[in-house]
MINUDO-865006 format. One record per residue: x, y, z of N, C-alpha, C, O in turn. Coordinates in steps of 0.05 Angstrom, whole numbers, padded with zeros to 5 digits, always signed. Layout:
BEGIN
XYZXYZXYZXYZ...
***
This chain:
BEGIN
+02256+02569+02469+02269+02577+02493+02265+02558+02515+02282+02556+02533+02243+02543+02514+02237+02524+02536+02240+02495+02526+02226+02478+02536+02257+02490+02507+02257+02463+02495+02262+02442+02517+02251+02420+02516+02279+02449+02536+02281+02432+02560+02281+02450+02584+02298+02468+02587+02262+02446+02602+02259+02463+02625+02272+02450+02649+02271+02425+02651+02283+02466+02666+02296+02455+02690+02285+02470+02714+02286+02494+02715+02275+02455+02732+02265+02466+02757+02281+02455+02780+02284+02431+02783+02292+02473+02796+02308+02465+02819+02295+02474+02844+02290+02498+02848+02288+02456+02862+02276+02463+02887+02295+02455+02909+02305+02433+02909+02301+02473+02928+02319+02467+02949+02305+02469+02976+02287+02486+02979+02312+02453+02994+02300+02454+03021+02320+02448+03042+02338+02431+03038+02319+02462+03065+02337+02458+03087+02323+02439+03106+02303+02446+03118+02334+02415+03109+02322+02395+03127+02293+02391+03119+02286+02383+03097+02274+02397+03138+02246+02394+03132+02235+02420+03120+02215+02419+03106+02248+02442+03125+02239+02468+03114+02246+02469+03085+02268+02460+03077+02229+02480+03068+02234+02481+03040+02233+02510+03030+02216+02525+03037+02252+02516+03013+02252+02541+02999+02255+02534+02970+02270+02516+02963+02241+02548+02952+02241+02541+02924+02255+02561+02907+02253+02585+02912+02270+02552+02887+02282+02570+02868+02278+02558+02840+02283+02535+02836+02269+02575+02821+02264+02565+02794+02281+02580+02774+02284+02604+02776+02292+02565+02756+02307+02577+02735+02288+02593+02717+02270+02581+02705+02292+02620+02716+02272+02636+02702+02275+02636+02672+02256+02642+02658+02298+02628+02662+02302+02626+02633+02316+02600+02627+02340+02600+02621+02302+02578+02629+02314+02551+02627+02330+02548+02601+02321+02557+02580+02353+02534+02602+02368+02529+02578+02353+02508+02561+02336+02494+02571+02360+02506+02536+02348+02487+02519+02364+02461+02519+02387+02460+02528+02352+02440+02509+02366+02414+02507+02372+02409+02478+02391+02420+02466+02356+02392+02465+02361+02386+02437+02343+02404+02419+02321+02412+02428+02353+02411+02395+02337+02428+02378+02309+02417+02373+02306+02393+02369+02289+02435+02374+02262+02427+02369+02252+02441+02344+02263+02462+02337+02232+02431+02331+02222+02442+02306+02210+02469+02309+02192+02473+02325+02219+02488+02293+02207+02515+02293+02197+02522+02265+02193+02545+02259+02194+02502+02248+02184+02506+02221+02158+02490+02217+02156+02467+02225+02139+02503+02204+02114+02489+02199+02117+02466+02179+02099+02450+02176+02141+02464+02166+02146+02442+02148+02153+02416+02164+02153+02394+02152+02160+02419+02189+02167+02396+02205+02141+02385+02218+02126+02400+02230+02136+02359+02215+02112+02347+02226+02110+02349+02256+02088+02346+02267+02132+02355+02270+02131+02357+02299+02125+02386+02307+02122+02391+02331+02123+02404+02288+02119+02432+02294+02093+02437+02309+02072+02425+02303+02094+02454+02330+02071+02463+02344+02068+02493+02341+02088+02507+02343+02044+02502+02335+02040+02530+02327+02051+02551+02346+02062+02572+02337+02049+02547+02372+02058+02567+02391+02088+02571+02390+02098+02592+02398+02103+02552+02380+02132+02554+02378+02140+02577+02360+02162+02588+02363+02123+02585+02341+02130+02606+02323+02133+02633+02337+02145+02652+02327+02121+02635+02361+02123+02660+02377+02145+02660+02398+02150+02680+02410+02157+02637+02401+02178+02634+02421+02205+02641+02409+02207+02645+02385+02225+02642+02426+02252+02647+02416+02262+02623+02400+02258+02600+02409+02274+02628+02377+02284+02606+02361+02307+02592+02375+02319+02602+02394+02313+02568+02366+02334+02552+02377+02361+02567+02375+02376+02567+02394+02366+02579+02352+02392+02593+02349+02393+02617+02367+02413+02622+02380+02371+02633+02368+02371+02656+02386+02373+02648+02415+02385+02663+02431+02361+02626+02422+02362+02617+02450+02391+02610+02458+02400+02616+02480+02406+02598+02439+02434+02593+02445+02450+02618+02449+02466+02621+02467+02444+02638+02432+02458+02664+02434+02451+02678+02460+02469+02688+02474+02425+02677+02467+02417+02690+02492+02430+02676+02516+02438+02690+02536+02432+02650+02516+02444+02635+02538+02473+02642+02541+02483+02646+02563+02488+02643+02518+02516+02650+02520+02520+02678+02529+02539+02684+02545+02504+02697+02519+02506+02725+02527+02500+02728+02557+02513+02743+02571+02480+02714+02566+02473+02715+02595+02496+02706+02612+02502+02719+02632+02508+02683+02605+02530+02673+02621+02555+02691+02618+02571+02693+02637+02558+02704+02595+02580+02722+02591+02578+02746+02611+02597+02753+02624+02554+02757+02613+02549+02779+02631+02551+02770+02660+02562+02784+02677+02541+02746+02665+02542+02735+02693+02571+02731+02701+02579+02736+02724+02588+02721+02683+02616+02717+02689+02630+02744+02696+02645+02746+02715+02623+02765+02680+02634+02791+02686+02625+02801+02714+02641+02813+02728+02600+02796+02720+02590+02803+02746+02605+02788+02769+02611+02800+02789+02610+02763+02765+02623+02747+02785+02652+02757+02790+02661+02758+02813+02665+02764+02768+02692+02775+02771+02691+02802+02786+02708+02808+02802+02671+02818+02779+02667+02844+02793+02663+02840+02823+02670+02858+02839+02651+02818+02830+02647+02812+02859+02672+02801+02872+02671+02796+02896+02693+02798+02857+02718+02789+02868+02724+02759+02865+02743+02749+02876+02708+02746+02849+02712+02717+02844+02729+02714+02819+02720+02705+02798+02755+02721+02822+02773+02722+02800+02778+02695+02787+02785+02694+02763+02774+02674+02801+02779+02647+02790+02760+02642+02766+02766+02623+02751+02739+02657+02764+02719+02652+02742+02725+02668+02717+02709+02667+02698+02747+02682+02716+02754+02697+02692+02756+02679+02668+02750+02687+02645+02764+02654+02672+02768+02636+02649+02745+02616+02647+02748+02596+02633+02723+02622+02659+02699+02604+02657+02690+02602+02628+02685+02622+02615+02688+02578+02619+02679+02573+02591+02649+02574+02590+02635+02560+02605+02638+02592+02573+02609+02595+02571+02599+02586+02544+02576+02592+02536+02615+02571+02529+02606+02560+02504+02617+02531+02502+02640+02527+02495+02600+02511+02508+02571+02514+02515+02568+02524+02543+02586+02523+02560+02544+02536+02548+02539+02546+02575+02538+02524+02595+02530+02501+02588+02546+02529+02620+02545+02508+02640+02516+02500+02647+02497+02515+02641+02513+02478+02659+02487+02470+02670+02478+02490+02691+02495+02503+02703+02452+02493+02695+02443+02512+02715+02455+02504+02742+02455+02481+02750+02466+02524+02757+02480+02518+02782+02463+02504+02802+02440+02510+02806+02475+02484+02815+02462+02470+02837+02478+02476+02863+02503+02477+02863+02463+02480+02884+02476+02486+02910+02494+02463+02918+02486+02439+02915+02517+02469+02929+02535+02447+02938+02521+02428+02958+02505+02437+02975+02526+02402+02954+02512+02382+02970+02519+02382+02999+02505+02371+03016+02542+02394+03006+02552+02392+03034+02543+02416+03051+02555+02422+03071+02522+02430+03042+02513+02454+03057+02487+02449+03073+02474+02468+03082+02480+02424+03076+02457+02417+03092+02431+02423+03078+02410+02425+03091+02431+02424+03052+02407+02430+03036+02403+02408+03016+02421+02400+03002+02378+02398+03015+02371+02378+02996+02361+02391+02970+02344+02409+02971+02372+02383+02948+02364+02395+02922+02349+02374+02905+02359+02352+02902+02327+02382+02895+02311+02365+02877+02309+02378+02850+02302+02401+02848+02316+02363+02829+02316+02374+02802+02296+02359+02785+02297+02334+02784+02279+02373+02772+02259+02361+02754+02264+02371+02726+02270+02394+02721+02262+02353+02707+02268+02359+02679+02243+02354+02662+02228+02335+02667+02239+02371+02642+02217+02366+02623+02226+02378+02597+02241+02398+02597+02216+02368+02575+02224+02379+02549+02202+02377+02529+02185+02360+02530+02202+02395+02510+02182+02396+02488+02182+02370+02473+02162+02361+02463+02206+02357+02470+02208+02332+02455+02193+02310+02470+02189+02288+02458+02187+02314+02495+02173+02294+02511+02146+02304+02521+02136+02297+02542+02134+02322+02505+02109+02334+02512+02087+02313+02516+02069+02317+02533+02088+02292+02501+02068+02270+02503+02080+02245+02516+02069+02223+02514+02103+02249+02529+02117+02226+02541+02137+02213+02523+02140+02221+02500+02150+02194+02533+02171+02179+02518+02157+02163+02496+02137+02149+02501+02168+02165+02471+02156+02149+02449+02176+02134+02432+02169+02124+02411+02201+02133+02441+02222+02119+02427+02230+02095+02445+02242+02099+02466+02223+02070+02436+02229+02047+02453+02259+02044+02459+02266+02036+02482+02276+02051+02440+02305+02049+02446+02314+02068+02467+02330+02061+02485+02304+02093+02465+02311+02113+02485+02300+02105+02512+02313+02109+02533+02275+02095+02512+02262+02087+02537+02278+02064+02550+02281+02064+02575+02288+02045+02534+02303+02023+02545+02329+02032+02558+02339+02019+02576+02339+02054+02548+02365+02064+02559+02361+02083+02582+02376+02082+02602+02341+02101+02580+02338+02123+02600+02313+02121+02616+02309+02137+02635+02295+02102+02610+02269+02102+02625+02254+02128+02620+02252+02137+02598+02245+02139+02642+02231+02165+02641+02250+02188+02647+02241+02210+02653+02276+02183+02645+02296+02204+02650+02308+02214+02624+02330+02225+02624+02294+02211+02602+02305+02220+02576+02310+02250+02575+02330+02258+02564+02292+02266+02586+02295+02295+02585+02320+02302+02601+02335+02320+02593+02324+02289+02624+02348+02294+02640+02373+02287+02624+02393+02302+02625+02373+02264+02611+02396+02255+02595+02402+02275+02573+02425+02281+02568+02381+02285+02560+02385+02305+02538+02398+02330+02549+02416+02342+02537+02388+02339+02572+02399+02363+02585+02428+02359+02592+02445+02376+02587+02435+02336+02604+02462+02332+02613+02481+02328+02590+02505+02335+02593+02471+02318+02568+02489+02316+02544+02497+02344+02534+02519+02347+02524+02479+02362+02536+02484+02388+02524+02498+02408+02542+02513+02425+02533+02492+02406+02568+02503+02427+02587+02522+02414+02606+02514+02397+02623+02548+02421+02605+02568+02409+02623+02563+02417+02652+02558+02441+02658+02564+02397+02669+02560+02403+02698+02585+02415+02710+02608+02407+02703+02582+02435+02727+02604+02447+02741+02598+02448+02771+02576+02455+02779+02618+02442+02787+02614+02444+02816+02621+02472+02825+02641+02484+02817+02603+02483+02841+02607+02511+02851+02611+02511+02881+02600+02494+02895+02627+02530+02890+02628+02534+02919+02603+02548+02927+02588+02558+02910+02597+02549+02953+02573+02562+02963+02573+02591+02955+02552+02602+02947+02596+02605+02958+02597+02633+02951+02591+02637+02921+02577+02656+02914+02602+02620+02904+02597+02623+02875+02568+02617+02869+02556+02632+02853+02557+02597+02882+02529+02590+02877+02510+02613+02885+02492+02621+02870+02515+02624+02908+02498+02646+02918+02501+02671+02900+02482+02685+02894+02526+02676+02892+02531+02699+02875+02518+02696+02848+02509+02716+02836+02517+02672+02838+02505+02667+02812+02474+02668+02813+02462+02680+02795+02463+02657+02833+02434+02653+02834+02419+02672+02853+02395+02678+02849+02432+02681+02875+02419+02696+02895+02397+02681+02909+02378+02693+02920+02399+02654+02909+02379+02637+02922+02388+02631+02950+02402+02611+02955+02379+02648+02969+02387+02644+02997+02366+02627+03011+02342+02634+03011+02374+02605+03022+02356+02587+03035+02360+02587+03065+02340+02589+03081+02384+02585+03074+02390+02585+03102+02393+02613+03113+02401+02631+03098+02387+02617+03138+02390+02644+03150+02419+02653+03150+02424+02677+03150+02437+02633+03151+02466+02641+03153+02479+02642+03125+02503+02645+03123+02463+02640+03104+02475+02644+03077+02485+02672+03074+02471+02691+03079+02511+02675+03066+02522+02703+03063+02508+02718+03040+02504+02707+03019+02503+02743+03046+02490+02760+03025+02511+02777+03010+02504+02793+02992+02536+02774+03017+02557+02789+03004+02579+02770+02996+02582+02748+03007+02596+02778+02977+02619+02763+02969+02643+02782+02967+02642+02802+02952+02663+02777+02983+02687+02795+02984+02678+02823+02989+02690+02842+02978+02658+02827+03006+02649+02854+03013+02630+02866+02993+02621+02889+02997+02624+02852+02971+02605+02863+02951+02578+02850+02954+02576+02826+02958+02557+02866+02954+02530+02856+02956+02522+02839+02931+02529+02847+02908+02509+02817+02936+02500+02800+02913+02475+02812+02901+02456+02819+02915+02474+02815+02874+02451+02828+02861+02425+02811+02866+02427+02787+02872+02402+02823+02862+02377+02809+02863+02377+02786+02844+02383+02789+02820+02371+02762+02854+02371+02737+02839+02399+02731+02827+02401+02717+02807+02420+02743+02839+02447+02736+02832+02456+02748+02805+02441+02763+02793+02480+02741+02798+02492+02751+02773+02476+02741+02748+02475+02756+02728+02465+02717+02750+02449+02708+02727+02423+02724+02725+02413+02729+02703+02412+02732+02748+02388+02749+02747+02394+02777+02736+02379+02788+02720+02417+02788+02744+02425+02814+02734+02430+02812+02704+02422+02831+02689+02442+02791+02695+02447+02787+02666+02421+02785+02651+02418+02796+02629+02402+02770+02662+02376+02767+02649+02362+02794+02645+02350+02799+02625+02364+02811+02666+02351+02837+02664+02365+02854+02643+02351+02870+02629+02391+02851+02640+02405+02867+02619+02397+02858+02591+02396+02875+02573+02391+02833+02587+02384+02823+02561+02354+02826+02555+02347+02835+02533+02338+02820+02574+02309+02820+02569+02295+02846+02577+02272+02850+02571+02310+02864+02591+02298+02889+02599+02283+02887+02626+02279+02907+02639+02276+02864+02633+02264+02858+02659+02269+02829+02665+02275+02813+02647+02268+02821+02690+02273+02794+02697+02250+02776+02687+02227+02781+02695+02255+02756+02670+02234+02739+02661+02217+02727+02683+02194+02720+02680+02230+02724+02707+02216+02712+02729+02194+02731+02740+02176+02722+02755+02196+02756+02733+02177+02776+02743+02153+02781+02724+02136+02797+02729+02153+02767+02702+02131+02772+02682+02117+02745+02676+02130+02724+02677+02092+02747+02668+02077+02723+02661+02088+02712+02634+02091+02727+02615+02093+02687+02634+02103+02674+02609+02078+02665+02593+02068+02643+02598+02070+02681+02575+02045+02676+02560+02047+02650+02544+02028+02635+02543+02070+02646+02531+02072+02622+02514+02071+02597+02531+02057+02578+02524+02085+02596+02553+02085+02573+02570+02056+02569+02581+02047+02546+02583+02043+02590+02588+02016+02588+02598+01997+02576+02577+01980+02559+02584+01999+02586+02552+01982+02575+02531+01989+02547+02524+01971+02531+02518+02014+02540+02525+02022+02512+02520+02010+02493+02541+02000+02471+02535+02010+02502+02566+01997+02487+02587+01967+02485+02583+01956+02463+02587+01955+02507+02576+01926+02507+02572+01918+02488+02549+01898+02475+02549+01935+02488+02528+01930+02471+02505+01929+02442+02513+01912+02426+02504+01948+02434+02529+01949+02406+02539+01924+02399+02555+01912+02378+02551+01917+02417+02573+01894+02412+02591+01868+02410+02574+01852+02392+02579+01865+02428+02555+01841+02427+02539+01841+02403+02521+01821+02389+02517+01864+02397+02509+01867+02374+02491+01860+02348+02505+01847+02331+02493+01868+02345+02530+01864+02320+02544+01834+02315+02550+01826+02293+02557+01818+02336+02548+01789+02334+02552+01775+02326+02527+01751+02319+02527+01789+02326+02504+01776+02320+02479+01770+02290+02478+01787+02273+02486+01746+02282+02468+01739+02253+02467+01759+02236+02451+01764+02213+02458+01770+02248+02430+01790+02233+02414+01815+02228+02430+01827+02206+02428+01824+02247+02445+01848+02244+02462+01842+02222+02483+01859+02204+02488+01818+02223+02495+01811+02203+02515+01810+02175+02502+01818+02155+02515+01801+02174+02478+01801+02148+02464+01829+02138+02459+01834+02114+02461+01847+02156+02452+01875+02149+02448+01887+02138+02474+01902+02119+02474+01880+02151+02497+01889+02140+02523+01879+02112+02528+01893+02095+02538+01854+02107+02521+01842+02080+02525+01856+02059+02508+01861+02037+02518+01862+02066+02483+01876+02047+02466+01904+02042+02477+01913+02019+02477+01917+02062+02485+01944+02059+02497+01942+02042+02522+01959+02024+02526+01922+02047+02539+01919+02033+02564+01914+02003+02559+01925+01986+02573+01898+01997+02539+01892+01969+02532+01918+01955+02523+01922+01932+02530+01934+01969+02507+01959+01957+02498+01977+01952+02522+01991+01931+02523+01978+01971+02541+01995+01967+02565+01986+01943+02581+02002+01929+02593+01959+01939+02583+01949+01917+02599+01959+01890+02587+01965+01872+02601+01959+01889+02560+01969+01865+02547+01998+01859+02554+02007+01837+02554+02013+01881+02559+02041+01879+02565+02046+01874+02595+02068+01871+02604+02023+01875+02611+02026+01869+02639+02026+01893+02657+02033+01891+02681+02019+01917+02647+02019+01941+02662+01991+01954+02662+01977+01954+02642+01982+01964+02686+01955+01975+02688+01957+02005+02694+01959+02013+02717+01956+02020+02673+01956+02050+02676+01935+02061+02657+01930+02050+02635+01921+02082+02666+01900+02094+02649+01911+02112+02628+01900+02114+02606+01933+02126+02635+01945+02146+02616+01975+02144+02617+01986+02134+02637+01988+02154+02597+02018+02155+02598+02028+02171+02622+02049+02165+02633+02014+02192+02629+02022+02208+02653+02022+02191+02678+02040+02194+02695+02003+02173+02681+02002+02155+02704+02026+02137+02704+02037+02131+02725+02033+02127+02681+02056+02109+02679+02082+02123+02686+02099+02112+02700+02085+02148+02677+02109+02163+02683+02111+02169+02713+02133+02167+02725+02089+02176+02726+02090+02181+02755+02095+02155+02769+02111+02154+02788+02081+02133+02761+02087+02106+02770+02090+02103+02800+02110+02093+02809+02069+02111+02815+02071+02108+02844+02075+02079+02852+02091+02074+02870+02061+02061+02839+02065+02032+02846+02093+02023+02839+02105+02007+02854+02104+02033+02817+02132+02026+02810+02151+02036+02831+02170+02022+02838+02147+02060+02840+02165+02072+02860+02164+02056+02886+02185+02052+02899+02140+02048+02894+02138+02031+02918+02154+02005+02914+02167+01996+02933+02152+01993+02891+02166+01968+02886+02196+01973+02886+02211+01956+02897+02205+01995+02875+02233+02002+02875+02243+02005+02903+02265+01996+02910+02228+02019+02920+02236+02022+02948+02237+01995+02963+02255+01990+02978+02217+01978+02957+02217+01952+02970+02241+01936+02961+02254+01922+02977+02248+01937+02935+02271+01923+02925+02297+01933+02939+02315+01918+02945+02298+01960+02944+02322+01971+02956+02325+01960+02985+02348+01958+02994+02303+01954+02998+02305+01943+03025+02317+01915+03025+02328+01906+03046+02316+01901+03003+02328+01875+03001+02357+01876+02991+02369+01855+02987+02367+01900+02988+02395+01903+02980+02399+01911+02952+02421+01916+02944+02377+01913+02936+02380+01922+02908+02386+01952+02908+02374+01967+02922+02405+01961+02891+02412+01989+02891+02389+02006+02881+02375+01998+02862+02385+02029+02893+02363+02046+02885+02372+02075+02887+02379+02085+02908+02371+02089+02864+02378+02117+02863+02355+02131+02848+02352+02127+02824+02338+02148+02861+02315+02160+02848+02322+02179+02826+02305+02186+02810+02348+02186+02824+02356+02204+02802+02364+02188+02777+02369+02200+02756+02364+02161+02779+02372+02144+02757+02349+02125+02751+02335+02116+02770+02346+02117+02726+02324+02098+02720+02331+02070+02730+02353+02059+02725+02312+02057+02743+02315+02030+02752+02309+02011+02729+02299+02020+02708+02315+01986+02732+02309+01966+02712+02279+01965+02708+02270+01962+02685+02263+01966+02729+02234+01966+02727+02224+01990+02712+02206+01987+02696+02235+02013+02718+02227+02037+02703+02233+02035+02674+02216+02042+02657+02256+02024+02667+02263+02021+02638+02244+02003+02624+02236+02008+02602+02236+01981+02637+02218+01962+02625+02190+01975+02621+02177+01971+02600+02181+01990+02641+02155+02004+02639+02156+02024+02617+02137+02026+02601+02177+02040+02616+02179+02061+02596+02181+02050+02568+02170+02061+02549+02194+02027+02565+02196+02014+02539+02169+02004+02530+02162+02008+02506+02154+01992+02548+02127+01983+02541+02109+02007+02534+02093+02006+02515+02112+02028+02548+02098+02054+02544+02103+02063+02515+02085+02069+02500+02129+02066+02509+02136+02076+02482+02126+02058+02460+02117+02067+02439+02129+02032+02464+02119+02013+02444+02089+02015+02439+02080+02014+02416+02074+02019+02461+02045+02021+02458+02038+02048+02445+02018+02049+02430+02054+02068+02449+02049+02094+02435+02053+02089+02405+02037+02099+02389+02074+02075+02398+02079+02070+02370+02057+02052+02358+02047+02058+02336+02049+02031+02372+02030+02012+02361+02002+02024+02358+01987+02017+02339+01995+02043+02375+01968+02055+02374+01967+02081+02360+01946+02093+02357+01990+02091+02351+01991+02117+02337+01984+02140+02356+01972+02160+02348+01991+02137+02381+01983+02155+02403+01992+02184+02397+01976+02203+02398+02018+02187+02393+02029+02214+02390+02017+02229+02366+02011+02252+02368+02014+02215+02344+02003+02227+02320+01975+02237+02326+01967+02259+02317+01959+02222+02341+01931+02229+02347+01930+02253+02365+01916+02273+02359+01945+02252+02387+01942+02274+02407+01956+02299+02397+01948+02321+02404+01977+02297+02381+01990+02321+02370+01971+02336+02352+01970+02361+02353+01955+02322+02336+01936+02335+02319+01916+02351+02335+01908+02373+02326+01907+02341+02357+01889+02356+02375+01903+02380+02387+01892+02402+02388+01928+02376+02396+01944+02397+02407+01947+02420+02388+01945+02443+02395+01953+02413+02363+01957+02434+02342+01931+02450+02338+01931+02474+02336+01909+02435+02337+01883+02449+02333+01877+02468+02356+01868+02491+02352+01881+02459+02381+01875+02476+02404+01894+02499+02405+01886+02522+02412+01920+02495+02399+01939+02517+02399+01931+02538+02378+01933+02562+02384+01922+02530+02355+01914+02549+02335+01890+02566+02345+01888+02590+02339+01872+02553+02360+01849+02568+02371+01859+02588+02392+01849+02610+02393+01878+02580+02409+01889+02597+02429+01904+02621+02416+01903+02643+02427+01918+02615+02395+01932+02636+02380+01913+02657+02370+01917+02681+02372+01891+02648+02358+01871+02666+02347+01859+02684+02368+01853+02707+02363+01856+02674+02392+01845+02689+02414+01865+02707+02428+01857+02724+02444+01891+02703+02423+01912+02718+02437+01933+02729+02418+01956+02733+02427+01925+02734+02394+01945+02741+02373+01961+02766+02380+01985+02766+02377+01948+02787+02388+01962+02812+02394+01982+02809+02417+02004+02819+02416+01974+02794+02437+01992+02789+02460+02015+02772+02451+02038+02777+02460+02010+02753+02434+02032+02736+02425+02051+02751+02407+02075+02745+02408+02041+02769+02391+02059+02785+02374+02077+02802+02392+02100+02806+02385+02066+02812+02414+02082+02827+02433+02104+02810+02445+02127+02818+02449+02096+02785+02451+02116+02765+02462+02138+02759+02442+02161+02757+02449+02130+02757+02416+02150+02752+02396+02170+02775+02394+02194+02771+02392+02160+02799+02395+02177+02823+02393+02196+02824+02417+02219+02831+02415+02185+02816+02441+02201+02816+02465+02225+02797+02462+02247+02803+02470+02219+02774+02451+02240+02754+02446+02260+02763+02426+02284+02759+02429+02250+02776+02404+02268+02785+02383+02287+02808+02394+02310+02808+02387+02276+02826+02410+02292+02847+02422+02313+02835+02440+02336+02845+02440+02306+02815+02456+02325+02803+02474+02347+02789+02458+02371+02791+02466+02340+02776+02436+02361+02763+02420+02380+02784+02408+02404+02779+02406+02369+02807+02400+02386+02828+02389+02405+02839+02410+02429+02843+02405+02396+02843+02435+02413+02852+02456+02434+02831+02462+02457+02838+02467+02427+02806+02461+02446+02784+02466+02468+02784+02445+02491+02781+02452+02460+02788+02420+02481+02789+02399+02500+02813+02403+02523+02811+02397+02489+02835+02412+02506+02859+02418+02526+02852+02440+02549+02861+02438+02517+02838+02460+02535+02831+02482+02559+02814+02471+02582+02819+02479+02553+02795+02454+02574+02777+02444+02592+02791+02423+02613+02780+02417+02583+02813+02412+02599+02828+02392+02620+02846+02406+02638+02856+02392+02617+02851+02432+02635+02870+02445+02664+02862+02444+02681+02876+02454
***
């Protein structure tokens, strides 16, 4: 269900208000079988890739019906297969929108030199954009879909109809999941995060970081961990300096410097066997967390299965 997560934060001028997609769409299929070497144990309790697609289509189907009910008749013909990208607030409303992308396929960072050379550290964004068509929304449509009111003058009604809590997409999520996913603790996501934190403290993981760092130094880059390289504060400073000399700079797109850094990063991961090493630790830690939380995880699995069944019922109507 979280194969690619999308976080959208919006702020008005200096003031910031945050909105998070409570049920992020997926990007590329991820392994949900223990026969796949990329398989991670906690994935077995999450919604399957097929069920996630069904849930997404059902959610947007219900949201479209809600939008029409609010008087937005132009959306009667909205195509929800594939589902649209998560709505972004119109850029001309005085609000700055920042979008962050992350994906299970990049849990340990970029590790494909070819992909790195093309997308830099924006591979998760590229995967998301390939799968979900972008649609431009009017402010009324955006607010009706998301219920994310940032400015004091944002209208709370559309054609005289009140906008549901968290918009039509929130209303649809409640219909499918029984409660808004944003109102409940995401146990799987929490354990996935804990697994990474615990794993990175393992001496073998730290040794893998050191081997990767030594490889990067030979390539001319000084970073202690792949996470440091991805954040790349020094790289961002250089990109900004280059932009002052007239070089084009768009923080939403990979610069030439970013692509070179990411390519070296991926090559060093391949040369040192980094991903293979840290994934083995991640799998071990996840199995430990599963053993300590099995009953809660089984409840989570049933919750996902029930939601998928409701979603299938919506699409059968």
